[in-house]
C-alpha positions, 0 to 999 in steps of 0.5 A: 760843729766845733765847740767855741767858748766865744759862742757861749751860751749858744753855739754858732757856725761861724761861716754860716753866721758870717755868710748870712751877714753878707747875704743880708746886704744883697737880699734886703733890696729884694725883701723890700720890693716884695714887701711893697708889692704884697703888702696888702695881700702877704698875710693871706698868701702866708696863711695859704702857702706856709701850712700847705708847704709844711704838710707837703714836706711831712708828706714827702718825709722831708719835714715833721711836726712836734706837739711839745718842746724837746731838749733842743728847743731853747728856753725861750721856746719852752716858756712861751709854749708853757704859757700857750698850753696853760691858755689852751693854745695848740702849738706845733713846731715844724722841723726841716732837717736841722731847721726849726723854730717855725711854729703854728699856733691855733686857738678856738673859742666860742666856735671861732678858730684863729691860727697864726704862723711865726718864726721864733716869736710872734708879732701881731698882724703882717705889717712889721716895723721898718726898724726890724731891718736895722735894730740888730745892727749895732752900728746903725742903731748907735747913730739913730739913737744918738740922733734921738737923744738916747744914751749910747757909747761912743765908738764906731764900726770897722771893716779893716784893722786900720779903721779899728785902730783909728776908732780906738785912738779916738775914744776913751779907754777901755773899749769893747769889741763885738760883732756888729750883728749878733746877740748874747755876747758872742765873740765879745771882748771887754776891758781893752786898753792896748793896741794889741788887745784891740787887734785880738778882740777885732779878729775874734769878732771878725769870725762872726761879722765882717764889720766889728764895733769898737766902742767905750766901755760903759760903767755899771751892771748889765740889764735886760729890759724887754718890751711888749706892745711898747710897754716895759714887761720886765727887767733882769740884771745879768751878773758875770760868774762871781763871788763876794769876798769875806776876808776869811775864805780863799777864792777857791773855797768861796767858789766851791761854796757858790757851786753848791747852790742847787740851782747850778745843777742845771739845766738853766744855771751852771757851775763856775768853772776855771779854764784858761779864760778864767785865768786871764780874768783872775790875772787881770784882777790881780788875784789867785785861787789860794788868796783870801779876798777882802770882805766885800770885794767882788771877784769875776771869773769871766767877761761873759754873763752867760748862764752857761758859764756860771752867770746869774740873773736878778729881777729888778722890775719893781725897783727900776727908776721911773726915768729909766722906764721912760727911757726904755719905752722911748726905745719902743716908741722910736722903733715902732715894734711890738717886741723888743729886748734892750741891753743897757748898762747902768750903775744903779737901776734905782737912779736915773740914767740922767745921773749916770755919766757912763751909762747907755744902750749897748744893743737891741734884740728883735727876737729877745730871750724872754726866758730871762725873765721867766727863770731868774736865779734871784727875785720873782719871775715876770710872765713876759710870755703871757703879756706877748700872748695877750698881744697876739692872741688877746682871745686867749687872755685869762684873768 
């Protein structure tokens, strides 16, 4: 797989991502029919068929089980697995060639055994929220949230450049382009204020999705709130790789000093690097590496907040305004789903979103990276994995 900077922090095979979106348009009616037919027996069928299938694949030496995370597992998987081990839950991951993230979890207490099978992260029971079909679709989410009175950015979804330009002309600049389906800011471009930049961003997003979102750029910082069982389990602030000027040192010296931070030696947080994209960003900000930024000025090196390119995270769970908690939990009630990651932008998390003119929700994630809350660079960790286990296996709950 060819490396793609726009896919950071986790690489995607462009053709596979694009094709999966297209196939989703055709197979959704089939899945709806299967759910209707088997809605009362699907959980039992799943339990009876899935495990024997896994075992058959292992017997045929086409698949294998692992009893602990490996270097290819995500940090989301690792933190969830660590919490399982702490509770005495036995976890196994099934691998079929390059395919992974299929899990069997078993817990025994007082002679009673409970087994669950899940992909990525578990949800309680079989009956899934109807919102799972669309919550990751940014275009549909935007329309539904607007009707619900939830704050979102103005904009729309385009299949063609002509439609993209029409949306661009109808909204306030600067704007953002991003794939209609996808997460972790892959192939997203911000600070777009010209038609030339718009077409560039449109083509970038089009590599992952047939449909491209064009929307107004909200003002503020990026936050991720994770809901478990409809309640806010943690909020993390996600920052681009940046330094703050002191009026004494050059930008190069400030970056070198920041890169000395021990946490940046990996494997979670990484050093800030200078590459062509960084040079474009610094040019936009009107500064060179040899310049001395004035005291208090924030200099960013990338449009991305990814930890892989030098981004940082700060836990803000204890300082979020009560109106913002209610807004996020309103999302959970509306989606009727027990596990949701909500990305939103706001200037000051300690103030109500109602006071912010350019704040709003930018996307929802049905398979959120809960590790963001477990391994913040600044602030205290939030045990979101523990809250999720409390929900799906309450028998394992510890005091």
